[in-house]
C-alpha positions, -999 to +999 in steps of 0.1 A: +498+081-616+501+110-640+503+147-634+470+163-643+484+186-670+483+220-650+500+207-627+531+196-648+528+232-661+536+244-629+564+220-623+577+230-652+573+270-647+585+265-616+616+246-627+623+275-651+623+300-628+647+283-604+668+272-633+672+313-643+673+322-605+702+300-602+724+312-629+714+352-619+722+347-585+754+329-594+766+355-621+760+382-597+774+363-566+809+365-582+810+404-587+835+397-613+831+385-651+831+351-658+857+343-683+845+333-717+846+294-712+824+294-682+800+311-699+801+287-728+799+259-700+769+272-683+757+273-714+761+242-729+754+228-689+714+248-697+709+232-728+721+195-717+698+203-686+666+212-708+677+181-731+676+156-708+644+170-686+626+166-727+641+127-727+632+120-691+604+141-684+580+148-715+555+157-694+572+193-681+571+209-718+608+220-714+644+212-735+673+224-744+664+254-765+642+267-740+666+266-706+694+280-732+672+310-741+658+318-714+685+303-682+711+321-700+702+349-728+675+360-710+687+360-677+720+378-693+705+413-705+680+411-676+713+411-652+729+436-678+698+460-673+699+457-634+733+463-630+727+491-650+697+504-627+715+497-599+739+525-612+715+555-620+689+548-604+706+541-567+724+573-571+692+595-579+661+575-551+663+561-517+674+566-485+712+580-473+722+560-445+759+570-443+777+601-459+795+591-485+813+610-511+788+605-538+755+608-538+744+567-533+717+557-520+700+529-504+663+513-521+645+487-510+625+478-543+657+475-562+676+455-533+649+429-536+647+432-578+686+428-576+692+404-547+709+428-524+725+452-547+702+475-542+717+487-504+739+508-527+747+534-502+759+507-478+783+495-505+800+530-511+801+532-476+823+501-470+831+483-506+854+460-494+822+433-481+806+410-498+779+418-478+756+452-489+723+448-464+743+456-431+710+458-410+695+422-401+662+438-420+681+446-453+680+413-475+708+406-494+703+372-507+732+373-528+752+374-494+732+345-481+742+327-515+782+332-510+775+318-475+763+289-485+790+288-510+812+290-489+799+264-460+800+246-497+840+255-498+834+272-533+847+305-521+863+318-491+878+347-472+842+368-471+847+405-457+823+414-431+811+444-426+831+453-390+804+465-364+824+499-363+815+509-397+781+495-397+771+531-376+798+553-388+793+589-403+753+587-402+740+608-426+721+638-413+685+638-414 
């Protein structure tokens, strides 16, 4: 039974977004620059995946160059701009939960767009933690991804936020 063309396109679009999202999450979770060899392997892997999908599932309408461009180059540009945005807008707009020596702020919209990096005041309050969303309602997809990677044995020694630091030095209203 063949899939309807609209469903195939929807599946291809969903798969492309998942591939791009996976690359963004992987690179943002590491919080350190990836080596040139790792980046080259990531790019080659995306190209190979797209080429395989083109041969194995031609109805998806995807190919190696498409996944390379969208999953690597475009996502790298987006990740760079998001990082710069966090370091500028999160010192300008948002709320201050903790009294820090700088003007950092938590911004829920930026946190959603950056998988949790928008909880910038929290980060400045305790920069040693892998978790930037301190409260249960502060969604931090990066931290959740790191937890999954820890369960798989890919990362270790994730530092949680000590309970005493979650409430310390609250900013005066």
